[in-house]
N, C-alpha and C positions, 0 to 999 in steps of 0.2 A: 057441145056448149062447153063456152071457151071460161078459162080459171080465172077464178077472181082475185085483183092485187090487192097486199096487205099494204099500207101506207103508213103506216104508227110506228114500227120498228126504229125506222131512219129518227124518228123526231124521239126517240125516247131515248137513246143514242146520243143526241147531242146534249138533253138535258143533264145527262152522264157528267158530259166533256166538261158543260158550263160547271156543271158542281165542283170537278176538280179543280177548275182554274179556281175557282172563289177558293176554296179549302185553303190552296198553295198559295194566293196572295191573301189570306189573310196567316196562315203560320209566319210566312214572309213581311207582313205588320207585326204579328208579336214579337218574331227574332230581332226586328229594326229597334222594338221598344224596350223591352230587353237589354237590347247594346248598348243603345243611351240611357237607360237608365246605369247600367251598368258602368259605361264612359262618366256618367255625371257623378255614381261613386266612388269609383278611384283616383276622380279628379279632387273631391269631398278629401277621403285619406291622403293625396297627395298636402294637400293643405293643410292637413291639421297634424301629421304629419313633422311637414317644415316649420310649422306653428310652435308643437312640441318641441321639436330640436331646439328652436330658436330659445325657449324659456329654457331648455336647459341650458343652452353653451351661457347665458345670460346670471345663472342659477348659478355653476361654474365659478365663472369668472366674477360673482360679488363673493362667492365662501374663498375665493382664493385672497377679493381683495382685505375681505379681513382676518385673515391668516397673516400676510403680508402687513398686516396693520396690530396684529398681537405680538409680531417680533418687532416692530418697533418699536412700542410702548414698554416690552420686558427689556429689550435692548436698554432704553431709559432707565427702567427704573436699576440694571446694574450699572447705569453711568452715574447716577444717583448714590447708588451704593459705594462704588469707589471714590467718587469724594465725601462722604463720608452723612449724607440725607439719605430721606426718609420721606414717599410722599405717599399719605392716605387717599388721597384723589386718584394717584395715578395707579396705586391698585386696585381701588375701588373699578378706574375706566375698563382695567386686564379683566377683571373679571364679569364684568359689562359686556366686554369684545366677546367672551368664552362661550356667554347666555346667546348673544347673536349668533352666533357659530354652532350655538346645536340646533338653535329654530330654524339657520339656512339649511343644514343638514336634515332634517326632519321632513323639510316639503319632498315632494315628489314632481317630477320636471313640469308638470303640468297644471299643475295646483300654486307653483311661481307669477302668483299674480302683475299685474303691471299693480297696482295699487303698493302689494310687497316690495316692487320693484324699486317703485318710486322713496317707496320708508326710508328702507334699506341705505339704497343709494345717496339718502339726504344725510342721514345717519353718518354715513363710510367718508363727507365732505365735511361735516364737522368734525369725528376724529380725526381727520387730518388734517387739518385745522389748527386746532388744538395741539397737536403732533409735530407739525413744525415749530410756535410758542413756545413750547415745552424746548425744544431742541436750541433754538437762539436762546431760551434764559440759560443752558447745560453748557453751551457754549461761553458764554459769559461768565460763567457762575466757573468755567475748568480756565478761561482766564486769567481771571482774579485767585487760580488758586495759584499758578505758573505765578503770576507775577508775584503773589504773598512769596512760595517757596523761594522767586528768590533773591526777595529780599530777605527773606529768612535765612539762606546760606551766604547770600552778603553779610549778616548782620554775625552768623557762627565762623565766618574766615577774619572779620574784625576782633570779634572775639577771641577767637586762638590765636591771635596775630599780637592783641593785645598782654593775653597767658602769658606766650611767650616774650612778647617783654618783662612784665611781670616778674617772668622764673627767670628769666635773663638778668633783671635789673636784680632781683632776690640771692641770685647764684654771684653775682659779682659783689654787691654786701657783703654774704657770707667768706667768698674770697679778701676781699679786703678786709673784712673785721679779723679774718683768720690770720691775714697778715698781719695787722695793725698788734692783735695778740701775739704774735711772733715779734715782732717787731720789738713790744712792749718792754719783751724778757731781759731780765738786766743779766750780764755778765759781770764774771768775776777774773778781773785782772793779775798777774803778777801771784800767780800764788805761790805761798814760800812755806813749806815746812819748819820748822827745828826743833828740839826737843830741850827740854828742861828736867835737871837731875833734881835730887830730892833739896839740893842747899838754894834751887833756882835757879841755878845757875845755866843759861841759854846755852846751847851748841848748833852754832851753824856747818852745814858743810853743802859745800859744793854741786856734790852728787846727793845728797840729801840721803846717806848712809851713815847709818848709825847703832853703836854698840846697843845690843838693847838690855843687856840689867844694869846699864848706865838709865834707862829713862822711867821716868815717874811721870811725865807729861808729856803731850802732842802739844804745838802749837799750829796750827795753821793760818798766814795772816796773809789778807787779798785787799783790792779798792773793788770797786763797785767802778763798774764802768762805766762814760757816760752816755745818757739815753734821753733823747728829748723826747718819744714817745710815750713812754710808760708813767704815768703820774705821778707825780711828787706826794705820798700817800705813806704811811706805815707796811713795811713788806716783813714778811717773815722767812728769817734766812736759817735753812737748812745745810744739817753737819753731817755727814756719813764719814765713818773710816771703816772701810773693809780691810779682814784681813784677810792671809793668805789663800785661805780656803776660801774667800767671798762671804763668811760669814762675816753681816755690820757689827760693829761694838755697841753694845745697847743693853742699860742698867737704866731704869727710873730713878734710883738715887741719883743717878749722875747728869739727870735731866735730859734722857731720851725719851723716845716712843714711836710712836709709829703715826704715816702721813702717807697720801693719796700719789702714787705715779705713776704717768700713763695709765691709769685706771686701775691700781694695784695696788694693796698695799703694801708697805713697806716698813722697815724699821729705820731709825734716824739717832743718832749718836747724839747728837746737843740742838740748839736751837736758838735764836734769839733774834729778835723785834726792831728794826731797824727803819728811821726815818729819813725817807730818801728825799734828797732834794739836790738830784744830778750834779754836785761835785766830787765826783770822784774820791768818792768815804772811802777810808783807809779803815779797814772793822780785821777781830782777830777773834779765834776759840782756843780757848786752851783745858785740851780734855785730862783729865787722871783716871785713867782705866781702875788703880788700887789694885793691882795687879801686875805681873808678869807678864811684858808683851811674845808676843809669837817671832820666830826670828821668821824670817820671809820679807817678799815686797805687801807692802797696803799702799792699796788709795783711796785716796780721799774725795769725796765727791760734796758739791755743794747745788743746793737747787734753793729755788725760788717761785713762789704759784705752782708747785709740780711737774718743771721743769728745769733741766740740768744747768746749770751754770757756767761750771767748770770745771776742770779734775785734776789732780795730782799726784804720784808716785810718794815712797818713799820706803828704803831697805834695809831692814832691823837684823843687827850679824850676832 
């Protein structure tokens, strides 16, 4: 009896192979889908990253623009202070820019929306326009100040020159006044000393030397020199007789007293008032000491207006 053939085994093997093929195909399909989805996700992430970076760049640029605006407005404020001016509206703008900077720095890169970008951009343009106008005003003010400074400097120079001129004129006038004062001083010419004894007999000596014991009075004669500058008026003439030791003969009872010479008080022996008429008037003093005269050289000085008119000497032996 022949053995029977078994046919079902080949069919079973084919089914398994087909099943494996189908499974591989499914897995390949799933992997393809996953690869596609991952590619799409990666593309979306890259696009989102690019958008965030673009927003961040715009945000940083906007912050930098506002920082520059703040620095410019602070510079304007300093310029106005240098010009001696203040501007409350300018300070208010600086405060507003500080607030804008705080707001900008609080944004996250992704949250800086297009609407916010436009709003801050428009405000920055407005601030820049106002900044330029104020810069032009400051430039005009600075130019006006420079012109005013130049005019003031010119006026000061003129004033200084005028002051110098006035000072020069005043000094010239003082010098002229001093010269007139000096020129108007009277001078005593031909001063001559003689003595009188108790019998009123006058004794002259070319050498003006006399015996002391015979002298009762001393006579000093002189003439007033011509002077066309000195006014014609009453003049007080002072006589000083200085003894050999330099002391002035002085006695209130004989007409002596004190007067001022070179700013200091001095004793005079006698004085007399004379109406000066510029006619070379001849004058004299006669002085009686009322006691014995000292031996030695005596000096006679004549003064008018506190100035020395002339002097002479005589000797008593």
